[in-house]
LOVO-212605 format. One line per 4 residues: number of its first residue (from 0); for each residue x, y, z of C-alpha. Coordinates in nm, 4 decimals, padded with zeros to 6 digits. Example, Ala and Ser with C-alpha at 12.3 -4.5 7.8 and 13.67 -1.06 7.14 Angstrom:
! LOVO-212605
0	01.2300,-00.4500,00.7800 ~ 01.3670,-00.1060,00.7140
***
This chain:
! LOVO-212605
0	01.1717,-01.8395,-00.1673 ~ 01.1852,-02.0781,-00.4791 ~ 01.4966,-02.1703,-00.6253 ~ 01.5639,-02.3158,-00.9813
4	01.8281,-02.3607,-01.1975 ~ 01.9641,-02.1189,-01.5195 ~ 01.9009,-02.3423,-01.7104 ~ 01.5901,-02.4893,-01.9080
8	01.7352,-02.8428,-01.9683 ~ 02.0399,-03.0000,-01.8138 ~ 02.2036,-03.1779,-02.1232 ~ 02.5842,-03.1664,-02.0402
12	02.7694,-03.0146,-01.6916 ~ 02.8625,-02.7115,-01.8534 ~ 02.5455,-02.5938,-01.8623 ~ 02.5191,-02.5623,-01.5114
16	02.6700,-02.2445,-01.3428 ~ 02.8821,-02.3428,-00.9700 ~ 02.5895,-02.1663,-00.8211 ~ 02.3820,-02.4204,-00.9876
20	02.5938,-02.6909,-00.8602 ~ 02.5543,-02.5681,-00.5102 ~ 02.2211,-02.5252,-00.4929 ~ 02.1312,-02.9132,-00.6326
24	02.4063,-03.0434,-00.3432 ~ 02.2683,-02.8761,-00.0860 ~ 01.8847,-02.9607,-00.2009 ~ 02.0311,-03.3449,-00.2266
28	02.1591,-03.3283,00.1072 ~ 01.8181,-03.2037,00.2175 ~ 01.6071,-03.4999,-00.0088 ~ 01.8666,-03.7669,00.1177
32	01.8176,-03.7002,00.5086 ~ 01.4118,-03.7161,00.4176 ~ 01.4361,-04.0110,00.2297 ~ 01.6101,-04.1856,00.5746
36	01.2059,-04.0791,00.7510 ~ 00.9848,-04.3177,00.7866 ~ 00.7570,-04.0211,00.5538 ~ 00.9519,-04.0039,00.2710
40	00.6935,-03.8511,-00.0292 ~ 00.7236,-03.4943,-00.0793 ~ 00.4901,-03.3469,-00.3225 ~ 00.6766,-03.0493,-00.5335
44	00.5984,-03.2422,-00.8615 ~ 00.2685,-03.2789,-00.8219 ~ 00.0185,-03.2235,-01.1031 ~ 00.3343,-03.2174,-01.2981
48	00.3992,-03.5020,-01.5339 ~ 00.7522,-03.6612,-01.5708 ~ 00.7819,-03.9199,-01.9035 ~ 01.1246,-04.1410,-01.8600
52	01.1730,-04.1927,-02.2328 ~ 01.4457,-04.4848,-02.2871 ~ 01.5771,-04.5480,-02.6692 ~ 01.8877,-04.7897,-02.4375
56	01.8038,-05.0747,-02.1882 ~ 01.8456,-04.9323,-01.8213 ~ 01.7768,-05.0925,-01.5067 ~ 01.9775,-04.8653,-01.2362
60	01.9417,-04.5043,-01.3914 ~ 01.5337,-04.5618,-01.4901 ~ 01.4638,-04.7112,-01.1566 ~ 01.6311,-04.4030,-01.0109
64	01.4629,-04.1213,-01.1873 ~ 01.1112,-04.3059,-01.1523 ~ 01.1627,-04.3262,-00.7824 ~ 01.2550,-03.9565,-00.7726
68	00.9712,-03.8402,-00.9161 ~ 00.7561,-04.0926,-00.7722 ~ 00.8845,-03.9743,-00.4098 ~ 00.8307,-03.6088,-00.5160
72	00.4326,-03.6678,-00.5710 ~ 00.4642,-03.6337,-00.9812 ~ 00.2889,-03.8861,-01.1891 ~ 00.5436,-04.0587,-01.4131
76	00.5271,-04.2734,-01.6944 ~ 00.8204,-04.4625,-01.8333 ~ 00.8397,-04.5579,-02.1804 ~ 01.0803,-04.8050,-02.3295
80	01.1790,-04.7742,-02.6839 ~ 01.3202,-05.1057,-02.8948 ~ 01.6984,-04.9536,-03.0526 ~ 01.6349,-05.1238,-03.3698
84	01.3600,-04.8990,-03.4161 ~ 01.4334,-04.5458,-03.3445 ~ 01.7046,-04.4296,-03.5694 ~ 01.8839,-04.0464,-03.5815
88	01.7399,-03.7660,-03.7655 ~ 01.3431,-03.7928,-03.8419 ~ 01.2291,-04.0940,-03.7023 ~ 01.3375,-03.9278,-03.3391
92	01.2038,-03.5788,-03.4205 ~ 00.8558,-03.7880,-03.5375 ~ 00.9491,-03.9244,-03.1698 ~ 00.9796,-03.5830,-03.0052
96	00.6811,-03.4281,-03.1830 ~ 00.4691,-03.7296,-03.0337 ~ 00.5922,-03.6662,-02.7128 ~ 00.5580,-03.3160,-02.6846
100	00.1811,-03.3438,-02.7526 ~ 00.1134,-03.5438,-02.4294 ~ 00.2517,-03.2004,-02.3086 ~ 00.4424,-03.3203,-02.0270
104	00.6468,-03.1196,-01.7757 ~ 00.9962,-03.3139,-01.7619 ~ 01.1257,-03.5418,-02.0227 ~ 01.4244,-03.8092,-01.9074
108	01.5919,-03.8870,-02.1692 ~ 01.8761,-04.1869,-02.2196 ~ 01.9637,-04.2350,-02.6015 ~ 02.2572,-04.4416,-02.7318
112	02.3769,-04.1662,-02.9874 ~ 02.5544,-03.8732,-02.8765 ~ 02.3816,-03.5495,-02.9471 ~ 02.0176,-03.6994,-03.0093
116	01.8999,-03.5680,-02.6282 ~ 02.0495,-03.2208,-02.7090 ~ 01.7893,-03.2518,-03.0896 ~ 01.5015,-03.4001,-02.8966
120	01.5240,-03.0546,-02.6682 ~ 01.4903,-02.8269,-02.9568 ~ 01.1928,-02.9771,-03.0441 ~ 00.9731,-02.9840,-02.7176
124	00.8269,-02.6920,-02.4873 ~ 00.9667,-02.8855,-02.1532 ~ 01.2599,-02.9387,-01.9190 ~ 01.4498,-03.2012,-02.1003
128	01.6784,-03.4583,-01.8937 ~ 01.9689,-03.5807,-02.0235 ~ 01.9871,-03.9333,-01.8696 ~ 02.2737,-04.0335,-02.0781
132	02.3725,-03.9597,-02.4841 ~ 02.6075,-04.2298,-02.6154 ~ 02.9527,-04.1243,-02.5483 ~ 02.8500,-03.7736,-02.4721
136	02.7251,-03.7177,-02.1012 ~ 02.5746,-03.8597,-01.8200 ~ 02.5087,-03.5413,-01.5687 ~ 02.3479,-03.6779,-01.3142
140	02.5751,-03.9807,-01.2512 ~ 02.8505,-03.6957,-01.2281 ~ 02.6191,-03.5252,-00.9630 ~ 02.6077,-03.8071,-00.7726
144	02.9726,-03.8884,-00.7905 ~ 03.0841,-03.5465,-00.6836 ~ 02.8193,-03.5441,-00.3556 ~ 02.9360,-03.9094,-00.2641
148	03.2866,-03.7956,-00.3059 ~ 03.1941,-03.4714,-00.0901 ~ 03.0395,-03.7269,00.1946 ~ 03.3181,-03.9417,00.2438
152	03.5933,-03.6942,00.1881 ~ 03.4497,-03.4088,00.3664 ~ 03.5348,-03.1662,00.0970 ~ 03.4443,-03.1693,-00.2986
156	03.8443,-02.9246,-00.4184 ~ 04.1670,-03.0433,-00.4132 ~ 04.1229,-03.4142,-00.4509 ~ 04.3476,-03.5943,-00.6072
160	04.1084,-03.8292,-00.8623 ~ 04.2209,-04.1344,-01.0760 ~ 03.9595,-04.2160,-01.3477 ~ 04.0242,-04.5425,-01.4740
164	03.9534,-04.7979,-01.7577 ~ 03.7297,-04.7394,-02.0832 ~ 03.7703,-04.3601,-02.1306 ~ 03.6937,-04.3573,-02.5164
168	03.3327,-04.4582,-02.4574 ~ 03.2455,-04.2953,-02.1291 ~ 02.9906,-04.0486,-02.1154 ~ 03.0377,-04.0997,-01.6762
172	03.4037,-04.0033,-01.7550 ~ 03.3356,-03.7187,-01.9780 ~ 03.0693,-03.5962,-01.7179 ~ 03.3332,-03.6292,-01.4130
176	03.5831,-03.4360,-01.5832 ~ 03.4565,-03.1090,-01.6768 ~ 03.2243,-03.1148,-01.2983 ~ 03.5692,-03.2278,-01.0902
180	03.7909,-02.9677,-01.2904 ~ 03.5485,-02.6801,-01.2260 ~ 03.6403,-02.7084,-00.8490 ~ 04.0305,-02.7149,-00.9146
184	04.0118,-03.1259,-00.8218 ~ 04.3252,-03.2955,-00.9908 ~ 04.1780,-03.5260,-01.2357 ~ 04.3842,-03.8462,-01.3876
188	04.2932,-04.0252,-01.6762 ~ 04.4306,-04.4105,-01.6721 ~ 04.3392,-04.6718,-01.8886 ~ 04.5015,-04.8682,-02.2315
192	04.5941,-04.6572,-02.5012 ~ 04.3422,-04.7469,-02.7058 ~ 04.0953,-04.6458,-02.4447 ~ 04.2157,-04.3243,-02.3758
196	04.1625,-04.0118,-02.6397 ~ 04.5249,-03.8545,-02.6451 ~ 04.2533,-03.5208,-02.7197 ~ 04.2411,-03.5142,-02.3410
200	04.5974,-03.3823,-02.2788 ~ 04.4696,-03.0415,-02.4291 ~ 04.2783,-02.9898,-02.1140 ~ 04.5900,-02.9973,-01.9160
204	04.4882,-03.3835,-01.8221 ~ 04.7280,-03.6413,-01.6413 ~ 04.7446,-03.9243,-01.8668 ~ 04.8827,-04.2408,-01.7170
208	04.8784,-04.5867,-01.9393 ~ 05.0120,-04.7352,-01.6152 ~ 04.7452,-04.8510,-01.3744 ~ 05.0286,-04.8734,-01.0297
212	05.1597,-04.4843,-01.1525 ~ 04.7879,-04.3325,-01.2098 ~ 04.6547,-04.4613,-00.8726 ~ 04.9829,-04.3830,-00.6744
216	04.8553,-04.1452,-00.4223 ~ 04.5185,-04.0852,-00.5149 ~ 04.2225,-04.0032,-00.2446 ~ 03.9719,-04.1373,-00.5057
220	03.9632,-04.4192,-00.7536 ~ 03.6592,-04.4186,-00.9969 ~ 03.6558,-04.7406,-01.1868 ~ 03.4482,-04.7283,-01.5361
224	03.2490,-05.0600,-01.6946 ~ 03.4460,-05.1578,-01.9982 ~ 03.1812,-05.0788,-02.2825 ~ 03.1935,-05.3230,-02.5399
228	02.8647,-05.3221,-02.7214 ~ 03.0350,-04.9761,-02.8432 ~ 03.3560,-05.1401,-02.9477 ~ 03.3217,-05.1965,-03.2925
232	03.6825,-05.4071,-03.2576 ~ 03.8590,-05.6118,-03.0422 ~ 03.9942,-05.3021,-02.7820 ~ 04.1212,-05.5535,-02.5318
236	04.3040,-05.8972,-02.5729 ~ 04.1129,-06.0737,-02.2868 ~ 03.9339,-06.0199,-01.9617 ~ 04.2051,-06.1678,-01.7602
240	04.4467,-05.9741,-01.9315 ~ 04.2889,-05.6423,-01.8897 ~ 04.1925,-05.7063,-01.4826 ~ 04.6032,-05.7990,-01.4489
244	04.6957,-05.4577,-01.6204 ~ 04.3763,-05.2201,-01.5325 ~ 04.1478,-05.3608,-01.3179 ~ 04.1733,-05.2681,-00.9542
248	04.2707,-05.5141,-00.6578 ~ 04.4323,-05.4904,-00.3755 ~ 04.7867,-05.4740,-00.4859 ~ 04.7213,-05.1458,-00.6820
252	04.4660,-05.0123,-00.4572 ~ 04.7565,-05.0217,-00.1572 ~ 04.9522,-04.7776,-00.3499 ~ 04.6365,-04.4747,-00.3260
256	04.6302,-04.3035,-00.0066 ~ 04.5066,-04.5711,00.3140 ~ 04.1433,-04.3409,00.3272 ~ 04.1379,-04.3528,-00.0434
260	03.7814,-04.4444,-00.1709 ~ 03.6711,-04.6645,-00.5136 ~ 03.4134,-04.5447,-00.7021 ~ 03.1693,-04.7324,-00.9813
264	02.9123,-04.6214,-01.2119 ~ 02.7590,-05.0051,-01.2257 ~ 02.6856,-05.1938,-01.3642 ~ 03.0101,-05.3738,-01.2787
268	03.1886,-05.6731,-01.4447 ~ 03.3461,-05.8324,-01.1547 ~ 03.7195,-05.9652,-01.1779 ~ 03.7088,-05.7289,-01.5141
272	03.7506,-05.3715,-01.3936 ~ 03.7041,-05.4653,-01.0106 ~ 03.8197,-05.7558,-00.8001 ~ 03.4824,-05.8649,-00.6366
276	03.6163,-05.8490,-00.2566 ~ 03.6934,-05.4411,-00.3117 ~ 03.4054,-05.3764,-00.4478 ~ 03.1862,-05.5487,-00.1355
280	03.4440,-05.4074,00.0994 ~ 03.2252,-05.0948,00.2771 ~ 03.5378,-04.9487,00.4661 ~ 03.6185,-04.8321,00.1034
284	03.4223,-04.8094,-00.1294 ~ 03.1312,-04.6660,-00.2214 ~ 02.9254,-04.8060,-00.4770 ~ 02.6074,-04.8641,-00.2717
288	02.6442,-04.4882,-00.0742 ~ 02.6225,-04.3494,-00.4794 ~ 02.3059,-04.5275,-00.5846 ~ 02.1273,-04.4163,-00.2449
292	02.2638,-04.0784,-00.3147 ~ 02.1649,-04.0833,-00.6523 ~ 01.7799,-04.1238,-00.5878 ~ 01.8363,-03.7709,-00.4007
296	02.0655,-03.6396,-00.6367 ~ 01.8060,-03.6443,-00.9230 ~ 01.5064,-03.5784,-00.7001 ~ 01.6808,-03.2293,-00.6333
300	01.7125,-03.1749,-00.9970 ~ 01.3621,-03.2482,-01.1117 ~ 01.2721,-03.0435,-00.8573 ~ 01.4888,-02.7340,-00.9416
304	01.3685,-02.8002,-01.3020 ~ 01.0101,-02.7901,-01.2331 ~ 01.0893,-02.4197,-01.0304 ~ 01.1273,-02.3015,-01.3467
308	00.7998,-02.3970,-01.4337 ~ 00.6088,-02.2227,-01.1365
***
């Protein structure tokens, strides 16, 4: 029986129903096991064309989507566009029309402006997958984080999850908040007040400006990268002071549950958001698992989006 998502595009987590999410996770589990075998390729995307269009630089996410498409037997083309040559409005629309004329089946798009991927999706005839747009969302990162949590914690509901750091500029945080709350988790947002929008209080989320209080008793600690490239002003006095107050070290980690896991979407700033010793501790850190699961998760999403077109 063919399986497919109820949505044509994946721009944000709210595009997905709980049933869609369960379908993605189940198929990702299958691909995760397949990728451990000697014969790793499937041909679900055979004769389908996937174009990865990245208006922002990327290594991990671009490589993950490229591998996912190729492991499924797709025709995969990467296009990295210099950010300085692309502007919102007509230029982006012209880009969308040009890509649409190539008749791809899937567009995977990353852009520095929130909402740009949604705008592009309105101008093309194929499925569009958001690989991160400004500070808006990064849905596949949240989905792979969710599956990583499920693997390590053996459940995905009723957990205490502390998301720590630069919340204001984080599309990863916004997607994770939307997804985790769909499954009745207790989400805490932890960070300095100038990097933590007060609007999140209206969503019923717990807000902490003290790292020790925020991680106390947590099942999962999700650290975020300090995104200085999105900061127009000096949000932090220094890297050292930020690490002392909001970086994850052994003392702060000791306040979480004994079996708490540590996550980071990457790339990491060691000694700023997280102590390198903790990042490399495979008993607590699941950062490398996130990368492995990311390929399988993206294979699942590509598979299910293509099934809508068959």
